[in-house]
C-alpha positions in Angstrom: -19.9 42.4 92.5 -18.0 39.4 93.8 -18.5 36.2 91.9 -19.8 33.2 93.7 -17.7 30.1 94.1 -20.1 28.3 91.7 -19.7 31.0 89.0 -15.9 30.9 89.5 -15.9 27.2 89.3 -18.0 27.2 86.1 -15.8 29.8 84.6 -12.6 27.9 85.4 -14.2 24.6 84.1 -15.3 26.4 81.0 -11.8 27.7 80.5 -10.3 24.3 81.1 -12.8 22.8 78.6 -12.0 25.4 76.0 -8.2 24.8 76.5 -8.8 21.1 76.3 -10.9 21.5 73.1 -8.3 23.7 71.6 -5.5 21.3 72.5 -7.5 18.4 71.1 -8.3 20.5 68.0 -4.6 21.4 67.6 -3.5 17.8 68.1 -6.1 16.7 65.5 -4.9 19.3 63.0 -1.3 18.3 63.6 -2.3 14.6 63.1 -4.1 15.5 59.9 -1.2 17.6 58.6 1.2 14.8 59.3 -1.1 12.3 57.6 -1.4 14.7 54.6 2.4 15.2 54.5 3.0 11.4 54.6 0.4 10.9 51.8 2.0 13.6 49.7 5.5 12.1 50.3 4.2 8.6 49.4 2.6 10.1 46.2 5.8 11.9 45.3 7.9 8.7 45.8 5.4 6.7 43.7 5.3 9.4 41.0 9.1 9.5 40.9 9.3 5.7 40.7 6.7 5.6 37.9 8.4 8.4 36.0 11.8 6.7 36.3 10.3 3.5 35.0 8.6 5.3 32.1 11.9 7.0 31.3 13.8 3.7 31.5 11.2 2.0 29.2 11.3 4.9 26.8 15.1 4.8 26.7 15.1 1.1 26.2 12.6 1.5 23.3 14.7 4.2 21.7 17.8 2.0 22.1 16.1 -1.0 20.5 14.7 1.2 17.7 18.2 2.6 17.2 19.7 -0.9 17.0 16.9 -2.0 14.6 17.5 1.1 12.4 21.2 0.4 12.3 20.6 -3.2 11.4 18.2 -2.1 8.6 20.7 0.4 7.3 23.4 -2.3 7.4 21.1 -4.8 5.6 20.3 -2.2 2.9 24.1 -1.5 2.5 24.8 -5.3 2.3 21.8 -5.8 -0.1 23.1 -2.9 -2.4 26.6 -4.4 -2.2 25.4 -7.9 -3.2 23.3 -6.4 -6.0 26.3 -4.5 -7.3 28.5 -7.6 -7.1 25.9 -9.6 -9.0 25.6 -6.9 -11.7 29.4 -6.9 -12.1 29.5 -10.7 -12.2 26.7 -10.9 -14.8 28.6 -8.4 -17.0 31.7 -10.6 -16.8 29.6 -13.7 -17.3 28.5 -12.6 -20.8 32.1 -12.1 -21.8 33.0 -15.6 -20.7 33.4 -18.0 -23.6 31.2 -20.5 -21.7 28.2 -18.1 -22.0 27.7 -19.0 -25.7 27.8 -22.7 -24.7 25.2 -22.0 -21.9 22.9 -20.2 -24.4 23.1 -23.0 -27.1 22.6 -25.7 -24.5 19.5 -24.0 -22.9 17.8 -23.4 -26.3 18.5 -27.0 -27.5 17.4 -28.4 -24.2 14.1 -26.6 -24.4 13.7 -27.4 -28.1 14.1 -31.1 -27.4 10.9 -30.9 -25.3 8.9 -29.1 -28.0 7.2 -30.9 -30.8 7.0 -28.4 -33.6 7.5 -24.6 -33.3 9.6 -22.8 -30.8 9.8 -19.1 -30.3 13.2 -18.2 -28.9 13.6 -14.8 -27.2 17.1 -13.3 -26.7 18.6 -10.1 -25.4 19.5 -7.8 -28.3 23.2 -8.3 -27.7 22.8 -12.1 -28.0 21.2 -12.0 -31.5 24.8 -12.4 -32.8 24.4 -16.1 -31.9 21.3 -16.5 -34.0 22.9 -18.7 -36.7 24.8 -20.8 -34.2 21.5 -21.4 -32.3 19.7 -22.4 -35.5 22.5 -24.8 -36.5 22.6 -26.3 -32.9 18.9 -27.0 -33.0 19.1 -28.5 -36.5 21.9 -30.8 -35.2 19.4 -32.2 -32.8 17.8 -33.9 -35.9 14.3 -32.6 -35.3 12.2 -30.8 -37.8 11.7 -27.7 -35.6 10.5 -24.4 -36.8 12.6 -22.0 -34.8 11.8 -18.2 -34.7 14.4 -16.1 -32.9 13.3 -12.6 -31.7 14.7 -9.8 -29.6 13.2 -9.4 -26.1 14.0 -6.2 -24.4 12.6 -7.5 -21.1 15.7 -9.8 -20.7 18.0 -7.7 -18.7 21.1 -9.9 -18.2 21.0 -12.6 -20.9 20.0 -16.2 -21.4 16.8 -17.0 -23.3 13.1 -17.6 -23.1 11.7 -20.4 -25.3 8.0 -20.6 -25.9 6.2 -23.8 -27.0 3.3 -22.3 -28.9 1.4 -25.5 -29.4 2.1 -27.0 -25.9 1.5 -23.7 -24.2 4.7 -24.0 -22.2 7.4 -21.4 -21.5 11.0 -22.3 -20.7 12.6 -19.3 -18.9 16.4 -19.8 -18.9 17.3 -16.1 -18.5 20.2 -15.3 -16.2 17.7 -13.3 -14.1 15.6 -16.4 -13.6 18.7 -18.6 -12.8 19.8 -15.9 -10.3 16.3 -15.7 -8.8 16.4 -19.5 -8.2 19.9 -19.3 -6.7 19.6 -15.9 -5.0 19.1 -17.3 -1.4 22.3 -19.4 -1.8 24.2 -16.5 -3.3 23.1 -14.1 -0.5 23.8 -16.7 2.2 27.3 -17.2 0.8 27.9 -13.4 0.5 26.8 -13.0 4.1 29.1 -15.8 5.3 32.0 -14.1 3.6 31.2 -10.7 5.0 30.7 -12.1 8.5 34.0 -13.9 8.2 35.7 -10.6 7.3 33.9 -8.8 10.1 31.9 -6.6 7.7 28.4 -7.9 8.5 26.1 -8.0 11.5 
């Protein structure tokens, strides 16, 4: 049976509309795919940039930590070196003839400030100066009662004088003198090491 012109027209129009819808649909899909591809590319670029920034920050932190650790190690080495030098200097100091004068002077100086009884504490090796200390204090023309004892807490030398009645303690140990002067000694040691190019 032959189709009427109306049916033919409707069929052609339907086909044209179907083609148009499919083209529109294809164009929309293509547009969405392109938008999606662009979004994925932007996200990839953003992720790469963030990753590179994080890596750069991590490397910078590692480098800073490495520098700090090297400085710490150097400071420990310098500290050990200074301690070793001080130990050696103290050993030599006790062999110096001026050490006995220092010891007598510090005991007498403390005794002058004490009214009656003074307890003098010395390193074991310094007990050899006991008689000389007693005579030096007597020469100060005071009626002091002096008791000299060994003190194994004194590491390097010098003396501790206790004023029992006055409740005072005169610490003239070499350790104490060093403690008071340690900043100056360390600063001078660092200056010398820097001058020689051996310090930070």
